[in-house]
C-alpha positions in Angstrom: 33.1 54.0 127.3 36.7 54.6 126.2 36.5 51.8 123.7 33.3 53.1 122.2 34.6 56.6 121.9 37.8 55.5 120.2 36.0 53.4 117.6 33.9 56.3 116.4 36.7 58.0 114.3 37.5 54.7 112.7 33.9 54.0 111.8 33.6 57.5 110.4 36.8 56.9 108.3 35.3 53.7 106.9 32.1 55.5 105.9 34.1 58.2 104.2 36.1 55.7 102.2 33.0 53.8 101.2 31.4 57.1 100.0 34.5 57.9 98.0 34.3 54.6 96.0 33.1 55.3 92.5 29.7 53.8 91.6 30.0 50.9 89.2 29.1 51.8 85.6 26.2 50.2 83.8 28.7 48.1 81.8 30.4 46.9 85.0 27.0 45.9 86.5 26.2 44.1 83.2 29.4 42.2 83.2 29.0 41.2 86.9 25.4 40.1 86.3 26.3 38.1 83.2 29.2 36.4 84.9 26.9 35.3 87.7 24.4 34.0 85.2 27.0 32.1 83.3 28.5 30.6 86.5 25.1 29.2 87.3 25.0 27.2 84.1 26.3 23.7 84.2 28.1 23.8 80.9 30.4 26.1 78.8 29.1 29.4 77.5 30.3 32.1 75.2 28.8 35.6 74.7 29.4 38.2 72.0 27.5 41.5 71.9 27.7 44.7 69.9 25.4 47.7 70.1 24.9 48.7 66.4 23.7 52.1 67.5 27.0 52.6 69.4 29.7 50.2 68.0 32.0 51.1 70.9 29.6 49.4 73.2 30.6 45.7 73.1 31.0 42.8 75.4 32.8 39.5 74.9 33.1 36.4 77.1 34.9 33.4 75.8 34.4 34.8 72.4 37.3 32.9 70.8 36.5 29.5 72.2 35.6 26.9 69.6 32.2 25.4 69.5 30.5 22.8 67.3 28.6 25.2 64.9 25.4 23.0 64.8 22.9 24.7 62.6 24.3 28.2 62.9 26.5 27.3 59.9 23.4 27.6 57.8 23.7 31.4 57.9 27.1 31.3 56.1 25.5 29.0 53.5 22.7 31.5 52.9 25.2 34.3 52.4 27.1 32.2 49.9 23.9 31.4 48.0 23.1 35.1 47.6 26.8 35.8 46.7 26.8 33.2 43.9 23.5 34.5 42.6 24.9 38.1 42.5 27.9 36.7 40.5 25.6 35.0 38.0 26.6 31.5 39.0 23.2 30.4 40.2 19.6 31.6 40.2 17.7 31.1 43.4 14.4 31.1 41.5 15.5 28.0 39.6 14.4 24.6 40.7 16.6 21.7 41.6 15.8 18.0 41.8 15.5 17.1 45.5 17.4 13.8 46.1 18.2 12.4 49.5 21.7 11.1 48.8 24.9 12.8 49.7 28.6 12.0 49.7 30.7 11.8 52.9 33.7 14.1 52.8 35.8 11.2 54.2 35.6 8.8 51.3 32.8 9.8 49.0 30.6 7.0 50.3 26.8 7.8 50.1 24.6 8.5 53.0 21.0 9.8 53.4 19.1 12.0 55.8 16.7 10.4 58.3 13.4 12.2 58.6 13.3 11.2 62.3 16.5 13.3 62.9 15.3 16.4 60.9 13.2 19.3 62.0 11.4 19.7 58.7 9.2 16.7 57.7 7.3 18.6 55.0 10.3 18.7 52.6 10.6 14.9 52.7 7.3 14.6 50.8 9.0 16.5 47.9 11.9 14.1 47.4 12.4 13.2 43.7 10.5 16.4 42.7 11.8 19.8 41.6 11.9 22.4 44.4 12.9 26.1 44.0 16.3 26.8 45.5 14.9 29.8 47.3 12.3 27.6 49.0 15.1 25.2 50.2 17.0 28.2 51.5 14.0 29.5 53.4 13.4 26.0 55.0 17.1 25.8 55.8 16.9 28.9 58.0 13.4 29.1 59.3 12.8 25.4 60.3 16.5 24.4 60.1 15.9 21.7 57.4 19.0 19.5 57.3 17.9 17.9 54.0 17.6 21.4 52.4 21.0 22.3 53.9 22.8 19.4 52.4 21.3 20.0 48.9 22.4 23.6 49.0 25.9 22.9 50.4 26.6 20.6 47.5 25.3 23.3 45.2 27.6 26.1 46.5 30.6 24.1 47.9 31.5 24.2 51.6 35.0 25.4 50.9 33.6 28.5 49.1 31.3 29.2 52.0 34.3 29.2 54.4 36.3 31.4 52.0 33.5 33.9 51.9 33.4 34.0 55.7 37.1 34.8 55.7 36.4 37.7 53.4 33.9 39.1 55.9 36.5 38.9 58.7 35.3 35.7 60.4 38.7 34.1 60.8 37.9 30.9 62.6 34.6 29.5 61.5 34.9 26.3 59.5 32.1 25.0 57.2 33.5 21.6 56.2 30.5 19.6 55.3 26.8 19.0 55.3 24.8 17.6 58.2 24.7 14.0 59.5 27.9 12.9 57.8 28.6 10.2 60.4 32.0 9.1 59.1 33.3 12.7 59.2 31.8 13.2 62.7 33.5 10.1 64.0 36.9 11.5 62.7 36.3 14.9 64.4 35.6 16.6 61.1 32.7 18.9 62.1 31.6 22.4 61.3 32.9 24.8 64.0 32.6 28.4 65.0 33.3 31.0 67.7 31.0 33.6 69.2 33.1 36.3 67.8 32.9 35.0 64.2 29.1 34.6 64.4 28.9 38.2 65.6 31.0 39.4 62.7 28.8 37.5 60.3 25.5 38.8 61.8 26.8 42.3 62.0 27.8 42.1 58.3 24.3 41.2 57.4 22.8 44.0 59.6 25.1 46.6 58.0 24.6 45.4 54.4 28.2 44.1 54.1 27.3 40.5 53.6 26.0 41.2 50.1 24.1 43.8 48.2 21.7 45.9 50.3 18.7 44.1 48.7 20.2 40.7 49.5 21.0 41.6 53.1 17.4 42.9 53.5 16.2 39.6 52.1 18.4 37.6 54.5 17.1 39.6 57.5 13.5 39.0 56.4 14.2 35.2 56.3 16.0 35.3 59.7 13.0 37.1 61.2 10.8 34.2 60.2 12.8 31.8 62.5 10.5 29.3 64.0 12.7 28.3 67.0 12.6 31.1 69.5 13.6 29.6 72.8 16.7 31.7 73.5 17.2 35.3 72.3 13.6 36.3 71.8 12.1 34.1 74.5 11.9 36.7 77.3 11.8 39.8 75.2 8.6 41.9 74.6 6.6 40.9 71.6 7.2 44.2 69.8 10.9 43.4 69.6 11.9 41.8 66.3 14.8 39.3 66.2 16.5 38.1 63.0 18.3 35.0 64.2 19.5 31.4 63.7 19.6 28.8 66.3 21.5 25.5 66.4 21.4 22.5 68.7 22.8 19.0 69.1 23.3 16.9 72.2 24.5 19.2 75.0 24.7 22.2 72.6 22.3 25.1 72.1 23.2 28.3 70.3 21.5 31.4 69.1 22.9 34.3 67.0 20.8 37.2 66.0 20.1 40.8 65.3 17.7 42.4 67.8 15.6 45.3 66.5 14.1 47.6 69.2 10.9 49.6 68.7 12.8 52.9 69.1 14.9 52.1 66.0 18.1 50.9 67.7 19.5 47.5 67.2 22.2 45.1 68.5 23.8 41.8 67.7 23.9 39.1 70.3 25.5 35.6 70.1 25.0 33.0 72.8 26.8 29.7 72.4 26.8 26.7 74.8 28.2 23.2 75.0 28.5 20.4 77.5 25.1 21.4 79.0 24.2 18.9 81.7 20.5 19.9 81.6 19.5 21.1 78.1 16.2 22.6 79.0 17.4 24.4 82.1 20.5 25.6 80.2 18.2 26.9 77.4 16.1 28.9 79.9 19.3 30.3 81.5 20.6 31.5 78.1 17.2 33.2 77.5 17.7 35.0 80.8 21.1 36.2 79.6 19.4 37.6 76.5 16.9 39.5 78.7 19.8 40.9 80.8 21.4 42.3 77.6 18.1 43.7 76.5 17.5 45.4 79.8 21.0 46.9 79.7 20.4 48.4 76.2 17.0 49.7 77.1 18.3 51.5 80.2 20.8 53.5 78.2 
């Protein structure tokens, strides 16, 4: 009996201390949930988030880690196309002869795109014909056409694309070359990015800072027509619009987008991954992270 009685004050004290602990904030709960989700992924993941309706509401995880950019680099190419049109250097309504031959950045040797490795087979039927630049740009984003991308990169110059990203405040993204330049890849010369840089770029488009207001609206419209929707939009309600660009190569799956909620609010989310041991499972887990972010914003 004595032992039981003497333990009561101690138990009471523990209860009081527990009651005095502050409840975790929504942001703390979000961070904890996201970290658990990331820890469950067999691979490396980076997250960058900003609530455009409340720019102080941000979240970054591994945001400065370098990733192979894969097809996310096509967004900077689109921005450069609009920039050069605004400067009077090109006209996106003009047509260009579609030729499937490009020069390696290593030694200038020629290489061609393989329809079997591309996501857009329609455009290959148009080789050796004139195609509108704006149509190539649309295919580059919505179906991630590698052939269209290479034609457009040669048109605007990869170095100028990177320089424009620097002007926007994206300090680390590198657009060095087109797609499938095997000699460059073998030497480690690949397009790269960070989650933070892609967030800066997508935020610039959302806030009409990546070009004129009309051009940014046109970019958003194209991004909303994205045909690959396995990550950011996958688990979101159908009435949520997402203007985004994905990218994938072996062990890599990315998505960077602007999420538009029915109530008029919006946010930017970037999810990058590499070294995925199970690509399909990793993709599903990234989609779940997107849903976690969505639930957090909706509960505010």
